[in-house]
C-alpha positions in Angstrom: -9.0 -21.8 -18.1 -5.8 -23.2 -19.9 -2.3 -21.8 -19.4 -0.4 -21.2 -22.1 2.9 -20.3 -23.6 5.0 -18.3 -21.2 4.1 -14.3 -21.2 7.0 -13.2 -18.8 10.5 -13.9 -17.9 12.8 -12.7 -15.6 16.1 -13.8 -16.0 19.0 -12.8 -13.7 17.1 -9.2 -12.9 18.7 -6.9 -11.2 17.5 -3.4 -10.5 18.2 -1.1 -8.2 17.8 3.2 -7.4 21.4 4.2 -6.9 24.0 1.8 -5.1 22.4 2.6 -2.0 18.9 1.6 -2.7 19.2 -2.0 -4.3 15.7 -3.7 -5.3 15.7 -6.8 -7.5 19.0 -9.0 -7.1 19.8 -11.4 -10.0 15.8 -12.6 -9.7 14.7 -14.8 -12.1 10.8 -16.3 -12.4 8.1 -16.4 -15.1 4.3 -16.2 -16.0 2.5 -18.2 -18.2 -0.3 -16.6 -20.5 -3.8 -16.5 -19.0 -2.7 -16.9 -15.6 -3.7 -14.4 -12.6 -1.0 -13.6 -9.7 -0.6 -11.2 -6.7 2.9 -9.5 -6.2 3.1 -9.7 -2.4 6.1 -8.2 -0.3 6.3 -5.2 2.6 6.1 -1.7 1.5 8.8 -0.2 -0.2 10.3 -3.5 -1.5 9.7 -2.9 -4.9 6.2 -4.2 -6.0 5.5 -1.4 -7.9 9.2 -1.2 -10.0 8.8 -5.0 -11.0 5.4 -3.0 -13.1 7.4 -0.3 -14.5 10.2 -3.1 -15.5 7.1 -5.0 -17.1 6.1 -2.2 -19.3 9.7 -1.1 -20.2 9.2 2.2 -18.2 12.4 0.8 -16.3 15.3 -1.0 -17.5 17.0 -3.7 -15.9 20.8 -2.6 -14.4 21.8 -6.4 -15.6 20.1 -9.4 -16.6 17.0 -9.6 -19.2 13.3 -9.4 -19.4 11.3 -11.4 -22.0 8.2 -11.0 -23.4 6.7 -12.1 -26.7 6.7 -9.8 -30.0 3.7 -7.4 -29.8 2.8 -8.3 -26.4 0.4 -5.6 -25.0 0.3 -4.0 -21.5 -1.8 -1.9 -19.8 -1.1 -0.4 -16.2 -4.2 0.7 -13.9 -2.3 3.5 -11.5 -2.6 4.2 -8.0 -3.3 7.7 -8.4 -4.4 9.9 -11.5 -1.8 12.2 -12.7 -2.5 15.9 -12.0 -2.1 16.8 -16.3 -5.4 14.8 -16.7 -7.6 16.8 -14.3 -8.6 19.0 -16.5 -9.5 17.1 -19.0 -12.9 15.5 -19.7 -13.3 11.9 -19.8 -13.5 11.5 -23.5 -10.4 13.3 -24.3 -8.7 11.2 -21.5 -10.0 7.8 -22.5 -8.9 9.2 -26.0 -4.9 8.9 -24.8 -5.3 5.1 -24.9 -5.4 4.4 -28.4 -2.6 5.6 -30.7 -5.8 7.1 -33.4 -8.9 7.7 -31.8 -11.7 5.3 -31.9 -14.9 6.2 -34.4 -16.5 4.1 -31.8 -14.7 5.9 -28.7 -18.0 7.0 -26.9 -19.4 3.2 -26.8 -16.3 1.8 -25.6 -16.0 4.6 -23.0 -19.8 3.5 -21.5 -19.0 -0.2 -22.0 -16.1 0.1 -19.9 -17.7 2.4 -17.2 -20.7 -0.3 -16.8 -17.5 -2.6 -16.3 -16.4 -0.4 -13.5 -19.8 1.1 -12.1 -19.6 4.1 -12.9 -22.1 6.1 -14.4 -20.9 9.6 -16.0 -21.1 12.5 -18.6 -18.4 11.9 -21.2 -18.1 15.8 -21.0 -17.1 15.8 -16.8 -13.9 16.7 -16.0 -11.7 14.3 -14.2 -10.6 16.8 -11.4 -14.3 16.8 -11.0 -14.2 12.8 -9.7 -13.9 11.9 -6.0 -11.5 10.0 -5.5 -13.0 6.9 -5.3 -14.2 7.4 -9.2 -11.0 8.6 -10.1 -9.7 5.2 -8.7 -12.5 3.4 -11.3 -11.5 5.7 -13.9 -8.1 4.4 -14.0 -9.0 0.9 -14.0 -11.0 1.7 -16.9 -8.3 3.3 -18.6 -6.4 0.3 -18.3 -9.7 -2.3 -19.5 -10.8 -0.3 -22.5 -7.2 -1.1 -24.1 -8.0 -4.6 -23.5 -4.3 -6.1 -23.3 -2.4 -9.3 -22.9 -0.9 -8.5 -19.6 -3.3 -6.4 -17.5 -1.3 -4.7 -14.2 -3.3 -3.6 -11.6 -1.8 -1.5 -9.0 -3.8 -1.2 -5.4 -6.8 -1.2 -7.6 -9.6 -1.6 -4.4 -8.1 1.6 -2.6 -10.8 4.3 -2.4 -13.4 1.5 -3.8 -16.3 0.8 -2.0 -18.1 -2.6 -1.6 -20.2 -2.2 -4.9 -16.9 -1.6 -6.6 -15.0 -4.1 -5.7 -17.7 -6.2 -6.4 -18.0 -5.2 -9.6 -14.4 -5.4 -10.6 -14.1 -9.0 -8.6 -16.4 -10.7 -11.4 -14.8 -9.0 -14.0 -11.3 -10.5 -12.7 -12.6 -13.8 -12.7 -14.3 -13.7 -16.8 -10.8 -11.6 -17.8 -9.6 -14.3 -20.3 -6.0 -13.0 -20.3 -3.1 -12.6 -17.6 -3.1 -10.5 -14.3 -0.6 -9.2 -12.2 -2.1 -7.2 -9.4 -0.6 -5.8 -6.2 -2.8 -5.1 -3.5 -3.2 -5.4 1.0 -7.1 -6.8 0.4 -7.2 -10.2 1.1 -10.5 -11.2 0.4 -10.3 -9.3 -3.0 -7.3 -11.4 -4.0 -8.0 -14.6 -2.4 -11.5 -14.6 -5.3 -9.7 -14.8 -8.3 -5.7 -15.3 -8.1 -4.1 -18.3 -8.5 -0.6 -17.6 -7.3 2.0 -15.4 -5.8 5.1 -13.5 -6.7 6.9 -12.8 -3.0 9.7 -10.1 -3.1 11.6 -10.1 -0.3 13.2 -7.0 0.6 16.1 -8.3 2.3 17.5 -10.3 -0.5 16.3 -9.1 -3.6 15.0 -12.2 -4.8 11.1 -13.2 -5.9 9.9 -16.3 -5.4 6.6 -18.3 -6.6 3.9 -19.9 -5.1 1.5 -21.3 -6.2 -2.3 -21.1 -4.3 -4.2 -18.0 -3.0 -3.4 -15.0 -1.2 -4.2 -16.9 2.3 -2.4 -20.3 1.2 1.2 -18.7 0.1 0.6 -16.6 3.4 0.2 -20.0 5.9 3.1 -21.1 3.8 5.6 -18.7 4.3 5.0 -18.3 7.7 5.6 -22.2 7.9 8.9 -22.0 6.3 10.0 -19.1 8.6 9.0 -21.5 11.8 10.5 -24.9 10.2 13.9 -22.8 9.2 13.9 -21.2 12.9 13.9 -24.6 14.2 16.3 -26.3 11.8 18.9 -23.6 12.9 17.8 -23.6 16.7 18.8 -27.7 16.7 22.1 -26.7 14.8 23.0 -23.7 16.9 23.0 -26.0 20.2 24.7 -28.7 18.1 27.8 -26.0 16.9 27.8 -24.5 20.7 28.3 -28.3 22.1 31.3 -29.0 19.8 33.0 -25.4 20.3 32.8 -26.4 24.0 34.2 -29.9 23.9 36.9 -28.0 21.5 38.3 -25.6 23.9 38.3 -28.7 26.5 40.2 -31.2 23.8 42.5 -27.9 22.6 44.4 -28.1 25.4 45.1 -31.6 25.6 47.8 -33.0 24.0 48.5 -35.5 21.1 44.9 -37.3 20.0 42.6 -35.2 22.0 44.5 -32.2 20.1 43.6 -34.0 16.9 40.2 -34.5 17.6 39.7 -30.6 18.6 40.9 -30.2 15.2 37.9 -32.4 13.8 35.5 -31.1 16.0 36.6 -27.4 14.6 35.6 -28.3 10.9 32.7 -30.3 12.0 31.5 -26.8 13.6 32.7 -25.2 10.6 30.6 -27.4 8.4 27.2 -26.9 10.6 27.8 -22.9 10.7 27.5 -23.5 6.4 24.4 -25.3 6.7 22.5 -23.0 8.9 19.7 -22.0 7.2 19.1 -18.0 5.6 15.5 -17.8 7.5 13.2 -15.8 5.3 12.7 -12.4 7.2 8.7 -12.0 6.7 7.6 -8.9 6.5 8.0 -6.6 9.5 4.6 -4.7 11.4 4.8 -1.7 12.9 4.7 -1.8 17.1 2.2 -0.1 18.5 2.0 3.2 18.5 0.3 6.4 20.5 -0.9 9.5 18.6 -0.9 12.4 21.4 -3.4 14.7 21.7 -3.0 19.0 21.9 -5.2 19.4 24.9 -8.4 21.4 24.3 -11.3 21.9 26.4 -13.8 23.4 23.8 -15.9 21.9 21.1 -13.6 21.5 18.2 -15.5 20.6 15.0 -19.1 22.3 14.1 -21.0 21.0 11.2 -24.0 22.9 10.7 -24.6 22.2 6.8 -22.5 20.0 4.2 -22.6 19.3 0.4 -24.5 16.2 -0.9 -23.6 14.9 -4.3 -26.3 12.4 -6.0 -26.2 11.5 -9.5 -24.0 13.9 -10.7 -25.9 17.2 -8.9 -24.7 18.6 -5.9 -27.8 20.1 -2.9 -27.1 21.6 0.5 -28.2 19.6 3.7 -28.3 20.8 6.9 -27.1 18.8 10.0 -25.6 19.9 13.8 -22.9 17.6 14.5 -20.6 19.0 17.0 -17.1 16.8 18.0 -15.4 17.4 21.1 -12.1 16.3 22.7 -12.3 12.0 22.8 -15.4 12.0 20.3 -14.7 10.0 17.1 -17.1 10.2 13.7 -17.3 8.0 11.1 -18.5 9.3 7.7 -20.2 7.2 5.5 -21.5 6.6 1.5 -21.2 5.6 -1.8 -18.3 6.9 -4.1 -18.7 10.4 -5.6 -21.7 11.2 -2.8 -19.0 14.2 -1.3 -17.4 12.6 1.4 -13.8 13.9 0.6 -14.9 16.9 -0.5 -16.4 17.6 2.7 -13.2 16.5 4.7 -11.2 18.8 2.3 -13.4 21.7 3.0 -13.4 21.2 6.7 -9.3 21.3 6.5 -9.3 24.2 4.6 -12.0 26.3 6.0 -14.2 27.3 3.1 -17.2 26.0 3.7 -18.9 28.0 6.4 -21.1 25.3 7.5 -18.1 23.0 8.5 -15.9 25.0 11.0 -12.9 23.9 13.4 -12.5 26.3 16.4 -9.5 28.3 16.1 -6.3 27.5 17.7 -6.8 23.5 17.4 -4.1 21.4 15.5 -5.0 19.7 12.8 -3.3 16.2 10.9 -5.2 15.6 7.6 -4.7 12.3 5.7 -5.5 12.9 2.6 -5.9 9.7 0.0 -3.7 11.2 -2.8 -1.1 12.6 0.2 -1.1 15.8 -1.2 -0.9 17.1 2.1 3.1 15.9 1.9 5.6 17.8 0.7 7.1 16.1 -2.6 10.4 17.6 -2.8 11.5 17.2 1.1 13.4 14.4 2.7 11.8 12.1 4.7 13.4 13.2 7.5 12.8 16.8 6.7 9.0 16.1 6.6 9.1 14.8 10.4 10.6 17.2 11.7 8.5 20.2 10.2 6.0 18.7 11.7 7.4 19.3 15.7 7.3 22.6 17.2 10.9 22.1 18.7 12.9 19.7 16.0 14.6 17.1 17.9 17.2 14.7 16.2 16.5 12.0 18.6 13.3 12.0 18.6 12.8 12.1 14.7 14.5 9.2 14.2 13.7 7.3 17.3 9.9 7.7 15.6 10.9 7.2 12.2 12.5 3.6 13.1 8.8 2.9 14.6 7.2 3.1 11.6 9.7 1.1 9.7 11.9 4.3 8.0 15.4 3.8 8.4 18.3 5.8 7.9 18.2 5.3 4.0 14.4 6.2 3.3 15.1 9.3 5.6 17.3 10.5 3.2 15.3 10.0 0.5 12.7 12.3 -1.1 9.2 12.0 -0.4 8.0 11.8 -3.8 10.3 8.7 -4.5 8.8 6.8 -1.4 6.3 4.1 -2.2 3.2 4.7 -1.5 3.0 2.9 1.7 6.6 4.4 2.8 3.9 7.8 2.6 1.4 6.5 4.2 3.9 5.0 7.5 5.7 8.5 7.1 2.2 10.8 7.7 1.1 8.7 10.9 4.8 9.2 11.9 4.3 13.3 11.2 0.9 12.8 13.7 3.1 11.4 16.5 5.2 14.5 16.4 2.4 16.8 15.9 0.4 16.0 18.8 -3.0 17.0 17.3 -6.1 18.1 18.4 -8.1 16.9 15.4 -7.2 14.1 13.3 -9.1 13.7 10.1 -8.6 10.5 8.0 -9.5 9.8 4.3 -9.1 6.1 3.3 -5.9 5.9 6.2 -5.7 2.1 5.0 -4.7 2.8 0.9 -1.2 1.2 0.7 -0.7 0.1 3.9 0.5 -3.3 4.4 -3.0 -5.6 5.7 0.0 -6.1 8.9 -0.2 -2.6 10.3 -4.0 -2.2 10.1 -4.7 -3.6 12.9 -1.8 -1.6 15.0 -3.0 1.7 13.7 -6.9 0.6 14.2 -5.7 0.5 17.8 -4.0 3.7 18.1 -6.9 5.6 16.4 -9.3 3.5 18.9 -7.6 5.3 22.0 -7.0 8.6 20.4 -8.0 11.2 22.7 -8.4 13.9 20.4 -11.8 14.3 18.1 -11.4 12.1 14.8 -13.1 11.9 11.9 -12.7 8.5 9.5 -13.7 8.2 5.7 -12.8 4.4 4.7 -14.5 1.8 2.7 -12.4 -0.7 4.6 -14.9 -2.5 7.1 -12.6 -4.6 8.8 -11.1 -1.8 9.5 -13.6 0.5 10.7 -15.1 -1.8 12.7 -12.3 -1.9 15.3 -12.7 1.5 16.1 -15.2 2.9 18.2 -17.2 5.6 16.5 -20.0 8.0 18.7 -21.1 9.2 15.8 -21.8 7.9 12.0 -22.7 10.3 9.4 -24.0 8.4 6.6 -24.1 11.2 3.5 -26.9 8.5 1.3 -29.5 9.0 4.4 -29.4 12.6 3.9 
């Protein structure tokens, strides 16, 4: 596909959420029309902020953002806004147009076909599963046929069929696409370059090639810079030793010492500012509250097929150390099962009394968005302890600035890491995970998988991330599609 004129240009753009939280620092980059790029960077680096600056939702503190006149932009957001949950599908998609299109129903059906979703148009948005809502969010952006399509973690909650449909669409999409995602296989299928946002410098660097190519290029650059600095440090130390020796001598030796000092200063100026690559959380352990009886009993559950629900009898019991994988396509009832189990609203799904439960919800609705991150961690402990809170937070890359931040304004990736930090402090007997890989940097996933694999309490997981699931031991698999 031919690439035309520049469609996005950042010129000396600086932006921050107050003086204590700078994001971009005099950033310059550009994209040509009809290109497909990934935005890459550590959790909390500001990837979603770049999208908001492009759409105009946020304004730069300094610099300019250039877009051609009459450029249309649409964003597929990560999470469905709560004000849309009571709307019908038809009403929801009507918001995408300034005037209700005469052929709106046909357009909706066509775009739902693109995202592999069949649904009655009078069904309420809130009645759909998390995976189905992810498809609706994507379809909402696609139906606008924008010049610039912004996708923020579009594969979150999608099953394999959904990801395959999305990938095929993006390969054929004739306009500009900018995507934030941690799914390397998905990105490698269609992207041709990367905008790398460095959380430490606030700069954006542009790379050509697919996601894996750029990851390797950045790693190689870091290694080259470290090697160069190691040589310079050795040379600097050698000259400093000579300076110390000759400085105490007289005449020409003292002049030589002065010349060596100048060489030391020049060498220190030539030290390379090594790119600090994305940090990875360290191995951690989620302690399990001792519990000797049956922790979870499932005697019946609801399965949803073709938008119709029916109850199915099962016989599943989980004790300490037993792990259950719940499988099935989007919309079949996986999240509903976890929600009713954790909420105690289904007589067929019971958790024993006195069991402490850690529940990772895919929309983070279990967190109090009005609390600071510090308060969220402190509230997970029976006996709050400042030193333990801060030490645990640091394990999950939550520094003092993040701890002071309200949960609602943390990045989605930071909210995910906050949940894991809470589980470490809570020491539950039962862990329930609904799509725990959503929003999490791919570098952290093997560490998280090892922690869940070693967890000694009862564990229930819903996840479409096959590579992640395969790293965890499961004693049973409950496939809702087979019931």
